[in-house]
C-alpha positions in Angstrom: 139.4 -9.6 43.6 140.1 -10.7 40.1 140.0 -14.2 38.9 142.1 -15.7 36.1 140.0 -16.4 33.0 141.3 -19.2 30.8 139.9 -19.8 27.4 140.9 -23.0 25.3 140.1 -23.3 21.7 139.9 -26.8 20.3 139.7 -26.6 16.7 141.0 -29.5 14.6 141.1 -27.4 11.3 143.1 -24.6 12.9 145.5 -27.2 14.5 145.9 -28.9 11.1 146.6 -25.6 9.3 149.3 -24.6 12.0 150.7 -28.2 11.6 151.0 -27.6 7.7 152.4 -24.1 8.2 155.1 -25.5 10.7 155.9 -28.3 8.3 156.1 -25.9 5.3 158.4 -23.5 7.2 160.6 -26.7 8.2 161.1 -27.6 4.6 160.8 -24.7 2.3 162.6 -26.4 -0.7 159.6 -26.3 -2.9 159.5 -22.5 -2.3 163.2 -22.2 -2.9 163.0 -24.3 -6.1 160.2 -21.8 -7.4 162.3 -18.9 -6.5 165.3 -20.3 -8.3 163.1 -20.5 -11.4 162.4 -16.8 -11.3 166.3 -16.2 -11.1 166.7 -18.4 -14.2 163.9 -16.7 -16.0 165.6 -13.2 -15.1 168.8 -14.6 -16.8 167.1 -15.8 -19.9 165.4 -12.4 -20.3 168.9 -10.9 -20.0 170.3 -13.0 -22.9 167.2 -12.3 -25.0 167.1 -8.6 -24.4 170.9 -8.2 -24.2 170.4 -6.1 -21.0 171.3 -6.3 -17.4 168.6 -8.3 -15.6 168.7 -6.2 -12.5 168.4 -2.8 -14.0 167.4 -3.2 -17.7 170.4 -1.2 -18.9 171.4 -2.5 -22.4 174.7 -4.4 -22.8 177.4 -2.4 -24.5 177.5 -3.5 -28.2 180.1 -5.8 -29.6 183.3 -3.9 -31.0 183.5 -3.4 -34.8 186.3 -6.1 -34.9 184.4 -8.6 -32.9 181.2 -7.9 -35.0 183.3 -8.7 -38.2 184.7 -11.9 -36.5 181.2 -13.2 -35.7 180.0 -12.2 -39.3 183.0 -14.2 -40.9 181.8 -17.3 -38.8 178.1 -16.9 -39.7 177.0 -16.0 -36.3 174.3 -13.4 -35.5 175.7 -10.2 -33.8 172.5 -9.9 -31.8 173.2 -13.1 -29.8 175.8 -11.7 -27.5 177.5 -14.1 -25.2 176.2 -17.0 -27.1 179.0 -18.0 -29.4 179.1 -21.6 -28.3 175.7 -21.6 -26.2 177.7 -23.0 -23.2 177.2 -19.9 -21.1 173.6 -19.4 -21.6 172.9 -23.3 -21.3 174.7 -23.4 -18.1 172.2 -21.1 -16.5 169.0 -22.5 -18.4 169.6 -26.1 -17.7 170.6 -27.6 -14.4 172.3 -30.6 -15.9 174.2 -28.5 -18.5 178.1 -28.3 -18.2 179.2 -25.6 -16.1 175.8 -25.2 -14.5 175.7 -24.4 -10.8 172.3 -24.9 -9.3 171.7 -25.7 -5.5 168.4 -25.8 -3.8 167.8 -26.5 -0.1 165.3 -25.8 2.6 166.8 -22.3 3.3 168.6 -21.3 0.1 168.4 -21.2 -3.8 171.6 -20.9 -5.8 171.7 -20.3 -9.6 175.0 -19.7 -11.4 177.7 -21.0 -13.6 181.3 -22.1 -13.3 182.0 -21.5 -17.0 185.6 -20.1 -17.0 184.8 -16.9 -18.8 181.5 -16.1 -17.1 183.0 -13.7 -14.4 184.7 -11.6 -17.2 181.5 -11.2 -18.9 179.5 -10.6 -15.7 181.8 -8.0 -14.2 184.0 -6.9 -17.2 187.8 -7.6 -17.3 191.0 -6.3 -18.7 193.3 -8.8 -20.1 196.9 -8.2 -20.6 198.6 -10.4 -23.2 202.3 -10.3 -23.1 204.5 -10.6 -26.3 205.0 -14.1 -27.5 206.6 -16.1 -30.2 204.3 -17.6 -32.7 204.2 -19.3 -36.2 202.0 -18.1 -39.0 201.2 -19.7 -42.2 201.0 -17.4 -45.2 199.9 -17.8 -48.9 199.8 -15.6 -51.9 196.4 -15.4 -53.4 195.3 -13.1 -56.4 198.4 -10.9 -55.9 197.8 -10.6 -52.0 199.6 -12.2 -49.1 196.9 -13.6 -46.6 196.7 -16.1 -43.8 196.6 -19.7 -45.0 194.3 -22.3 -43.6 195.2 -25.7 -42.7 193.6 -27.0 -46.0 196.0 -24.9 -48.1 199.0 -26.6 -49.5 201.2 -24.0 -51.1 202.1 -21.8 -48.0 205.0 -20.2 -46.4 205.6 -20.7 -42.8 207.0 -17.6 -40.9 208.1 -17.3 -37.3 207.1 -14.0 -35.7 206.4 -12.1 -32.5 203.0 -11.6 -31.5 202.9 -8.0 -30.1 201.7 -7.3 -26.4 198.3 -6.0 -26.2 195.3 -5.5 -23.9 191.8 -6.6 -24.4 189.0 -4.9 -22.4 185.6 -6.8 -21.9 183.0 -4.6 -20.9 180.6 -5.8 -18.1 177.4 -7.5 -19.6 175.6 -8.7 -16.5 173.5 -12.0 -17.3 172.8 -12.8 -13.5 170.6 -10.8 -11.3 167.0 -10.1 -10.5 164.9 -6.9 -11.1 162.6 -5.2 -8.6 159.7 -7.1 -10.4 161.4 -10.4 -9.9 161.8 -9.7 -6.2 157.8 -9.0 -6.2 157.5 -12.3 -7.9 159.7 -14.0 -5.2 157.6 -12.5 -2.6 154.4 -13.5 -4.2 155.7 -17.1 -4.4 156.4 -17.0 -0.7 153.1 -15.8 -0.1 151.2 -18.1 -2.2 153.3 -21.1 -0.6 152.2 -20.0 2.8 148.7 -19.7 1.9 148.8 -23.1 0.2 150.1 -24.5 3.5 147.3 -23.1 5.4 144.6 -24.6 3.1 142.5 -27.4 4.8 
């Protein structure tokens, strides 16, 4: 006849460690905050390297006309998607205009609500209809050119802006690489190990 054998372990250190583990699993906000920082770093790397943060594929270069526009304004061609700094700032700084950052016990969200962000992340084709417009022209050194607001001797001409299409290639700036995923898993493991420490 077999008898039931019951063993009870009374180990305060083990109970305390289990208590910390349960508490850490109840509120994983600190872990989620650390994970969100990995996502922010991946995005910052994308802007620095002008490459997709998930795959490392380089962004398509700026068109020749866009490069000329940037050069005229004294802006570096290498700093793509950073004309005003609003887009990159909205990812890097949680209090920045357009920033979307949400961290809770079961989620971490990093993003932006800058109006043109989706067009750059996924690419876009924009169709502009023909529309009436007014241009200011001036004669300078035998040439006719567009006049700035400060120019006084100008001719104002009503014209029609032609219909045209603008294609913006996808230049993903949000995403995580396999290495970032490894870092996230490492962060989770570290947080669990810390929870078990006496």
